[in-house]
C-alpha positions as a Python dict, from the first residue, in 0.01 Angstrom:
ca = {
    (1, 'X'): (0, 0, 0),
    (2, 'X'): (208, 308, -9),
    (3, 'X'): (434, 424, 264),
    (4, 'X'): (604, 722, 175),
    (5, 'X'): (956, 773, 390),
    (6, 'X'): (1042, 1152, 332),
    (7, 'X'): (1449, 1212, 215),
    (8, 'X'): (1465, 1304, 613),
    (9, 'X'): (1376, 986, 772),
    (10, 'X'): (1553, 760, 479),
    (11, 'X'): (1918, 916, 552),
    (12, 'X'): (1860, 818, 923),
    (13, 'X'): (1761, 469, 873),
    (14, 'X'): (2089, 408, 654),
    (15, 'X'): (2358, 588, 849),
    (16, 'X'): (2199, 379, 1211),
    (17, 'X'): (2228, 48, 909),
    (18, 'X'): (2555, 165, 823),
    (19, 'X'): (2688, 201, 1207),
    (20, 'X'): (2509, -77, 1303),
    (21, 'X'): (2693, -298, 1016),
    (22, 'X'): (2373, -380, 901),
    (23, 'X'): (2305, -708, 647),
    (24, 'X'): (2237, -659, 219),
    (25, 'X'): (1890, -819, 322),
    (26, 'X'): (1830, -571, 651),
    (27, 'X'): (1553, -396, 616),
    (28, 'X'): (1335, -113, 853),
    (29, 'X'): (1050, -317, 997),
    (30, 'X'): (728, -49, 1040),
    (31, 'X'): (468, -226, 1248),
    (32, 'X'): (153, -70, 1419),
    (33, 'X'): (122, -273, 1751),
    (34, 'X'): (-161, -266, 2014),
    (35, 'X'): (-54, 2, 2334),
    (36, 'X'): (13, 345, 2353),
    (37, 'X'): (-228, 603, 2502),
    (38, 'X'): (-456, 652, 2159),
    (39, 'X'): (-458, 250, 2132),
    (40, 'X'): (-198, 184, 1822),
    (41, 'X'): (130, 259, 1860),
    (42, 'X'): (378, 223, 1587),
    (43, 'X'): (706, 66, 1578),
    (44, 'X'): (1082, 74, 1383),
    (45, 'X'): (1319, -183, 1392),
    (46, 'X'): (1559, -313, 1202),
    (47, 'X'): (1571, -618, 1111),
    (48, 'X'): (1833, -875, 858),
    (49, 'X'): (1571, -975, 663),
    (50, 'X'): (1202, -1002, 649),
    (51, 'X'): (952, -1255, 753),
    (52, 'X'): (762, -1472, 499),
    (53, 'X'): (441, -1345, 600),
    (54, 'X'): (578, -948, 529),
    (55, 'X'): (554, -735, 258),
    (56, 'X'): (881, -531, 126),
    (57, 'X'): (853, -236, -16),
    (58, 'X'): (1182, -95, -196),
    (59, 'X'): (1241, 238, -204),
    (60, 'X'): (1523, 431, -348),
    (61, 'X'): (1703, 185, -138),
    (62, 'X'): (1573, 166, 165),
    (63, 'X'): (1412, -173, 299),
    (64, 'X'): (1078, -166, 458),
    (65, 'X'): (924, -494, 594),
    (66, 'X'): (546, -463, 685),
    (67, 'X'): (336, -756, 880),
    (68, 'X'): (-50, -831, 719),
    (69, 'X'): (-114, -697, 1029),
    (70, 'X'): (23, -327, 1035),
    (71, 'X'): (-33, -333, 658),
    (72, 'X'): (-417, -220, 677),
    (73, 'X'): (-347, 52, 951),
    (74, 'X'): (-48, 233, 746),
    (75, 'X'): (-132, 245, 385),
    (76, 'X'): (-38, 612, 287),
    (77, 'X'): (114, 706, 641),
    (78, 'X'): (426, 942, 569),
    (79, 'X'): (739, 835, 791),
    (80, 'X'): (948, 1191, 844),
    (81, 'X'): (1212, 1273, 1080),
    (82, 'X'): (1226, 1569, 1253),
    (83, 'X'): (1470, 1799, 1484),
    (84, 'X'): (1312, 2056, 1676),
    (85, 'X'): (1394, 2216, 1974),
    (86, 'X'): (1283, 1947, 2216),
    (87, 'X'): (1403, 1711, 2038),
    (88, 'X'): (1432, 1507, 1743),
    (89, 'X'): (1287, 1183, 1607),
    (90, 'X'): (1052, 967, 1379),
    (91, 'X'): (697, 1101, 1258),
    (92, 'X'): (377, 999, 1099),
    (93, 'X'): (137, 1146, 917),
    (94, 'X'): (-156, 843, 878),
    (95, 'X'): (-476, 942, 692),
    (96, 'X'): (-649, 645, 844),
    (97, 'X'): (-605, 784, 1191),
    (98, 'X'): (-944, 938, 1353),
    (99, 'X'): (-789, 1059, 1652),
    (100, 'X'): (-442, 1030, 1824),
    (101, 'X'): (-270, 1141, 2153),
    (102, 'X'): (-13, 1473, 2247),
    (103, 'X'): (309, 1282, 2203),
    (104, 'X'): (235, 1184, 1822),
    (105, 'X'): (393, 817, 1898),
    (106, 'X'): (75, 682, 1924),
    (107, 'X'): (-349, 701, 1697),
    (108, 'X'): (-653, 518, 1679),
    (109, 'X'): (-895, 447, 1433),
}
């Protein structure tokens, strides 16, 4: 499984983890959850350690935790952090998605 995290996104995650005093074993859980206006939505959460069935992806010092269900939808995804006049936040470019919603936080396959 290949997930790309842009330097902007990695910096934001690292900054948040440092502010929260995250443990050395901590990482970013990247998940796909049922819901959203298009069927699936992305979830990001800082967790202290991976679950036993997680795939752990190390990207330049940033650890990603991906559960088996989510992994099937996340191969090839690029996670970025953007700032616009409307605000700032994480974005996802998913080559596996056949459609999405206007808010950019949910998709369909």
